[in-house]
Structure formats: C-alpha cells, structure tokens
N, C-alpha and C positions, 0 to 999 in steps of 0.2 A: 484365276481372278475373283477375288469377292464383290458382293454387292456392292459393297461400300465402298470397291478403291472403282467398280464401273460406273459408278454415280454419274462425277462430273465428265466420264467418255462421251454417258448417253446426253447431257446436258449439252453438250458443244457441236455433238452431231443433230441435236434439236437444234440449236440455234445457228447450225452449218442450213439446213433443212430451211428453214425460213428465210435465212438472206439469198437463198439460190431463188423463193418464191416470189419476193420480192424484184429479183433481176430479172425473170420470167415473165413480170408483171410488164415491169416500168419497158423489156427490151420488146413487147407487144403491142405500146402505145406509139400510133401513128404520129406520128406531130403534125397534125394537118391545119392549123392552127398560124401558121406562117411566127409564131412566134419565137424571136429568139431569147435563150433562156439565157442567164448566170446564176453561177453559186458558190459563195463565198465565204469559205471555213478559218472560224476565227479558233487558234490552234493554240491561245495565249490560256493560263490557268485563269489572270484577273482579269478582272474590267474594272472601267478602263486600265487600255492598254495600248500603247504605242501601234504598235501590228496591228492588232482589230481600226485603229482610229485610220492606217494608213488603208488595209481594205475599204472601211466606208465608203474614203475618199473613191475608192477606184468602183466600187458598185454604182454610188452617186454618180461618178462620167460614166457608166457606161448604162445607165438607166435614162439619163439623159441623151445618148444615142440611139435610144430607141429599147432597150433591152429591158425583159422582165427581172429584176434579180431578187436574192433571197440573199441571206444571213444567216447559218447555219453556226451556231457556239457551242464547241466540244466540251466545253467543261461545265454547259449548263444540262448536258445527256447525261441519264440514269451511269453513273462510275461501273455500276456489274456490270450492265451492258452493254461498254464500252470496254471491258476486261472478256467480253466474250462469255461471261459466267452465266445468263441467261435472259430469254431476248426482251426486247421494249417495240412499239408503236414506235417511239418516238427517234432511235435509230432504224430502224426500218424507213420512217420517212426520212429519213434525215440522207438514206440511202437511195430508196428513188427517188431523191432530186436531185443529187447527183448524176443518175444515173441521166434522167431526163434533161441535164442541161448541157449545152452548147458551148459551154465557157465553165473552166470548173477555175478557181482564185484560194491557195491554199496558203493561210500569213500565219505567222511566227514571231516569235521572239528568237533568236541564235539559245541557246541550252545547252552546253561542253560542245557547243563547234557543230550542234547537229541544229534543228525542229524540235518542236517542244515532245515528249513525250505522248502527251495527253493525243495530241494533233497526230501522230505512229499510229498508235492505239488505235484513233480512228479509220483510220488509210487502211490497215491493218485485215478491220471488216468486209471492205468493201468484197466484191467477187472478181475473182481476174477478167480482164480484159474490161472494168465497168467507165475508164477510160478511152475507151478507143473514139477514135472521130472527135475527142473533146480538144478545144483549145484550152491550154494550161496556163498557168500567171505565178509564180512564187515570191508572196512577199515576206520580207524579212529582216527584221530590225533588231540591233547591239550597240553595246555601246561602243566598241572600238573598231576601228575602220578595219583593222588587220583580221575581224572576224567571216570579209564580206565573203574569202571562199565557198564557207557554209552553206551558204545562198543557194550557188550555185553546182556542189557537189551534191546539196544535200535534195535538193526537189527537182529537178530534173534526172535523177535517175528514179526518183519517187513515181512521177508519172510517169516516165515510161516505162515502169515497170506492172503499169495496170494498163497498160496501152495508148498513155493519152502523147499528147502533140504539144512539146514543152515550148510555147513560144517565146517568154518573159522572164526574170529572173529579176525580182530589184532588191538591193539589200539599203536600209536607211543606216541613219546613224542617228546616236542622241542628237548629236546637236545638228541637227537638220528639222528638229521639231520646235514650235517654237509655243510653248505654257500647252502643250500633250498632245498641240496638232500640226502636224506637218506644215513645212513651209514654204514658200514660194517654190522653190528649187526642186523639190520635190511631187509639187503640186506640176509642176510643169513634167516632168516626169512620168505623173501616176497619166494623170489626161492624154501621153505623147502612147501609154502600154493599151489603155482605152480604146484608143482611134485602128490600132493593130490589134486588137483583140477582136472585136467586130466587128473589120471588114472582114481577119481572117475566119472568121465564124461564117458569116455572110450574115448584112448588114440584113434587119425584118423591113 
C-alpha cells in the first residue's frame, strides 16, 4: 500500500481514536446533579421540516416535565466530519451530548422507506454501546400511512444496535399537521410519549 492510499485509512483511524476519547470522557462524568437530560437529533436535511417540528414539540413537553433538553441539527454539522473524513469539535460535542443524555430522540422524514441518510451518518459515528441504559424514541413523518412501518423497522433496530432501549416510535402523516405544525391529535400523542419517556428515565 502506497502512502497516498494509506492516508485516508490513517485519517479514519485518527477519527476513531478521537471518538473513543469522547466516549471515555463521557462515561467518566458522574451525573451528580440529578438532572434528567433529553437530547433530540433532527435528521431532516431541510429546515423547517415537519419532523423537526414534531421533535421540538416533544422536547418542549419534556422540558415542562423537568428535563434539560437539547436539539442537535444533523444538517448543520460539518459535512466532511459527518462522513468520517475529518475530526470536528462540533461532532465530538454532539456525540458527548448524546452520551450524557438519559433520553435520546431521533426524528426524520421517511426517505426510501427509511430514515434520512444524514441521520444514518450521525448514528454511524456513535461508539458501540453509546445508547446503553438510555430511553430512546423515534419520530418519523411521511406523506402516506403506507410508510408507517418504516418507523418501526427503522428506529427500533437502530437504537438496539447501540444498546438503547426503544420506548416508543411515532409516525405522522402530512394531514396530521396544520400549517406545518402538529395538529391536536399529534400533540396528544406527543404528550403521552413525553410522560412515558420521563417516567421511564426517572423524573428529576
């Protein structure tokens, strides 16, 4: 293997090392403050989007229940780092935030009967076991009810592959939104999920 061919491999190894350092630092932080943390990961490449609106509503409801919340917009992260081509402090910070969370929510529009590629890229960067002992929720939006199974078949295995405990998956169609915002039926469903997630994670 020549030096040119080996360069990308060395960059990937360096990135893997940086991610492992973030994981070790995260796991070494003892949560002595008693704060319940929820992190939402917006996987839509567009903003605003219906999936992000659904995510923001859920985070808002959990915040009202006493959780400290944070939203990570995957589309705003450095593209090269998201593809594991170079290290990035923004990526490291996002990975660390997920590691420190008690509740992790992933939101995405349906793409080819699955979640977005951008969301997949971010989850590919998470170290093995990074969702262990975390309550996980999946939110997906789509045009047709026929795509509802994409949320179940997509999010639950995704969370489980990283050690997470899938609590709930919600699929919402376009007609459940009013002027881009979740309608009342969705609001009720989201409130129920917020209550269940905070309860399962241990209310502060």
